[in-house]
C-alpha positions in Angstrom: 0.0 0.0 0.0 1.4 3.3 -1.1 0.6 6.9 -0.1 1.7 9.3 -2.8 1.9 13.1 -2.4 3.5 15.9 -4.4 7.3 15.8 -4.3 9.9 18.1 -5.9 10.7 17.7 -9.6 13.8 15.8 -10.6 15.2 18.9 -12.4 14.8 22.7 -12.4 15.7 25.6 -14.6 18.5 28.0 -13.6 19.6 31.2 -15.2 23.3 31.5 -16.1 25.8 33.8 -17.8 27.6 31.8 -20.6 31.1 33.0 -21.5 32.7 31.5 -24.6 35.9 33.3 -25.7 35.0 37.0 -25.9 31.3 36.3 -26.2 29.1 36.7 -23.2 25.3 36.0 -23.2 22.5 35.0 -20.9 21.6 31.3 -20.9 19.7 28.7 -18.9 20.5 25.3 -17.6 18.3 22.4 -16.4 20.0 21.2 -13.2 19.4 17.8 -11.5 17.7 18.2 -8.1 19.0 16.4 -5.1 17.2 16.2 -1.8 17.8 14.5 1.5 15.7 11.3 1.7 15.3 9.6 5.0 14.4 5.9 4.9 12.4 5.4 8.1 11.5 1.8 9.0 8.8 1.4 11.7 9.5 4.9 13.1 13.3 4.6 13.2 15.6 6.3 10.6 17.8 3.7 9.0 19.6 6.0 6.5 19.6 9.5 5.1 20.7 9.7 1.5 21.0 12.6 -1.0 18.9 11.4 -3.9 16.9 12.4 -6.9 13.2 12.7 -5.9 11.9 10.2 -8.5 11.0 6.5 -8.3 10.9 6.6 -4.5 8.8 3.5 -4.0 11.5 1.6 -6.0 14.1 3.2 -3.8 12.5 2.1 -0.6 12.0 -1.4 -1.7 15.4 -1.8 -3.3 17.2 -0.4 -0.3 15.3 -2.7 2.0 16.2 -5.7 -0.1 19.9 -4.9 -0.6 20.4 -4.1 3.0 18.8 -7.4 4.0 16.0 -5.6 6.0 13.5 -7.7 4.1 13.6 -10.9 2.0 10.6 -10.1 -0.2 8.3 -7.3 -1.0 5.5 -8.9 0.9 7.3 -8.0 4.1 6.5 -4.3 3.5 3.0 -3.3 4.5 3.0 0.3 3.5 5.3 3.0 2.1 4.4 6.7 2.7 6.2 9.5 0.8 6.1 12.6 2.9 7.9 15.9 1.9 9.3 17.9 4.8 10.0 21.6 4.7 13.6 22.4 5.7 15.4 25.7 6.3 15.9 28.2 3.5 12.8 26.9 1.6 14.4 23.6 0.9 12.5 20.3 0.9 13.4 16.9 2.3 11.5 13.6 2.0 10.7 11.0 4.5 10.1 7.5 3.1 8.1 5.9 6.0 8.1 2.1 5.5 6.0 -0.1 7.7 7.2 -3.6 8.0 5.3 -6.8 8.5 5.9 -8.3 12.0 8.8 -10.8 11.5 10.9 -8.3 9.5 10.1 -5.5 11.8 11.1 -7.5 14.9 14.3 -8.6 13.2 15.2 -5.1 12.4 14.5 -3.9 15.9 16.9 -6.6 17.2 19.6 -5.7 14.7 19.5 -2.0 15.5 21.9 -1.1 12.7 22.3 2.7 12.1 23.3 3.9 8.7 23.7 7.6 7.8 24.8 8.4 4.3 24.6 12.1 3.7 27.5 11.9 1.2 25.9 9.0 -0.8 28.3 6.5 0.6 27.1 2.9 0.5 28.9 1.9 3.8 28.5 5.0 6.1 27.5 4.4 9.7 28.3 0.7 10.1 29.0 -0.4 13.6 31.9 -2.8 12.9 34.5 -3.6 10.3 33.0 -7.0 9.8 29.7 -5.4 8.6 31.7 -3.7 5.7 32.6 -7.1 4.4 29.4 -8.9 5.1 28.7 -12.3 3.6 26.7 -12.3 0.4 24.7 -15.1 -1.3 26.6 -17.4 -3.7 25.1 -17.4 -7.2 23.3 -20.7 -7.9 21.6 -20.1 -11.3 23.4 -20.3 -14.6 24.8 -17.2 -16.2 22.6 -15.9 -18.9 23.9 -16.5 -22.5 25.1 -13.0 -23.4 27.2 -12.4 -26.5 30.4 -10.5 -25.8 29.2 -7.8 -28.2 26.0 -7.2 -26.2 28.1 -6.7 -23.0 30.5 -4.4 -24.8 27.6 -2.3 -26.1 25.6 -2.4 -22.9 26.8 1.0 -21.5 25.8 2.6 -24.8 22.3 1.1 -24.6 22.1 2.3 -21.0 23.1 5.8 -22.1 20.5 5.8 -24.8 17.7 5.6 -22.2 19.0 8.3 -19.8 16.4 11.0 -20.2 17.3 12.8 -17.0 21.0 12.8 -17.8 20.2 14.1 -21.3 18.6 17.2 -19.6 21.0 17.7 -16.8 24.3 15.9 -17.4 24.5 15.2 -13.7 23.1 11.8 -12.8 24.1 8.1 -12.7 22.1 5.2 -14.0 21.6 1.5 -13.4 19.9 -0.7 -16.0 18.9 -4.3 -16.5 20.0 -6.0 -19.7 18.7 -9.4 -20.9 20.1 -11.5 -23.7 16.7 -11.6 -25.5 15.2 -8.1 -25.0 18.2 -5.9 -24.4 17.9 -3.0 -21.9 14.5 -3.6 -20.5 14.6 -1.3 -17.4 16.7 1.6 -16.0 16.6 4.0 -13.1 18.5 7.3 -12.7 19.7 9.2 -9.6 22.3 11.6 -8.5 23.8 8.8 -6.4 25.1 5.7 -8.0 24.0 3.5 -5.0 20.6 5.0 -5.1 20.2 4.3 -8.8 21.1 0.6 -8.2 18.7 0.3 -5.3 15.9 1.9 -7.4 16.6 -0.6 -10.2 16.5 -3.5 -7.9 13.3 -2.3 -6.4 11.8 -1.8 -9.8 12.7 -5.3 -10.9 11.0 -6.8 -7.9 7.9 -4.6 -8.4 7.6 -5.8 -11.9 8.2 -9.4 -11.2 11.5 -9.5 -13.2 14.1 -12.0 -12.1 17.5 -10.5 -11.6 19.1 -13.9 -12.3 18.0 -13.7 -15.9 20.1 -10.6 -16.9 22.9 -8.2 -16.1 23.1 -5.0 -14.1 24.7 -2.3 -16.1 26.2 0.8 -14.3 27.4 4.2 -15.4 29.8 4.3 -12.4 32.9 2.6 -11.0 32.2 -0.8 -9.4 33.0 -0.6 -5.7 32.5 -3.4 -3.2 29.1 -2.1 -2.0 27.8 -2.2 -5.6 28.8 -5.9 -5.8 27.1 -6.5 -2.4 23.8 -5.0 -3.6 23.9 -6.9 -6.9 24.6 -10.2 -5.0 21.7 -9.6 -2.6 19.4 -9.1 -5.6 20.7 -12.4 -7.2 22.2 -10.7 -10.2 24.9 -12.9 -12.0 26.6 -10.3 -14.2 27.7 -6.7 -13.5 28.9 -4.5 -16.3 30.4 -1.0 -16.4 32.4 1.3 -18.7 34.4 2.3 -15.6 36.9 0.5 -13.4 36.3 -1.8 -10.4 38.2 -1.8 -7.2 40.4 -4.8 -6.4 38.2 -5.7 -3.4 35.1 -5.5 -5.6 36.6 -8.1 -8.0 37.6 -10.4 -5.2 34.1 -10.3 -3.7 32.5 -10.8 -7.1 34.7 -13.9 -7.6 33.6 -15.3 -4.3 30.0 -14.6 -5.0 30.0 -16.2 -8.4 29.3 -12.9 -10.2 30.8 -12.2 -13.6 32.3 -8.7 -13.3 32.9 -7.0 -16.7 34.5 -3.6 -16.7 36.1 -1.0 -19.0 33.3 -1.7 -21.5 33.9 1.0 -24.1 35.5 1.5 -27.5 34.7 -2.0 -28.7 36.4 -3.9 -25.9 35.7 -5.2 -22.4 37.6 -6.8 -19.6 36.1 -9.9 -17.8 37.7 -9.7 -14.3 35.9 -12.5 -12.4 34.3 -15.9 -13.2 35.3 -15.7 -16.8 34.8 -19.5 -17.2 31.2 -19.2 -16.0 30.4 -16.6 -18.7 32.1 -18.7 -21.4 29.9 -21.7 -20.7 27.2 -20.3 -22.8 27.3 -19.1 -26.5 29.3 -15.9 -25.7 30.7 -15.4 -29.2 31.5 -11.9 -30.2 28.7 -11.6 -32.8 
């Protein structure tokens, strides 16, 4: 059950003075909005993230899934989206999520506090061990992607980025399948938020993350691998670089990590043999 109210737009127009060489003229720019979004579970704030004020139901569900607060969407009873007036005429948003009994009781026992005002995926953890939490091992077969489809995946993601087209300031996460290509994407000023929104949107639409690949616009850090593993995604693709720790975790989790996907080439950095089991020819 969702309660929807008016929230800020994802972008806004701003006047500018454009200087090019000796030419000066007035201009305008569409800028991406970012607002503080508090994820409040059963009355307690679990995280505050700077985010784009769109696809917030997907964000709430995806965050709850990737942070292991819930195991399925049926453990959420209600999501309320409530704008809050802040100082200097700014707006924040509270995502108030009411959990079903078992999940709510488990969260109360866990009492984990995360505060991510900088968009960090690991802020506020209470121990070093939590930063390297165990993730599920992939059990399903890797989908039969061609190498060309993985090489071109970032371009297909970029083709669908309407908010980035307007503002040039947001990340995206998309879901690619061997049969249908890029079937879903979400955008946000924060790369972690974009991925959470995508994972929430997949679950809302009944799409199985095991049947495709997550494609990112950003570098692949360990928390992006953790979130993908929690969603059950077997392949992670980016035109950017991974960290060494992200590659090690992907290897342990059975995730194929494909990076540097640009200019007609791609590097497979983990579980290459798993990817090559299928018909992954270049054509």
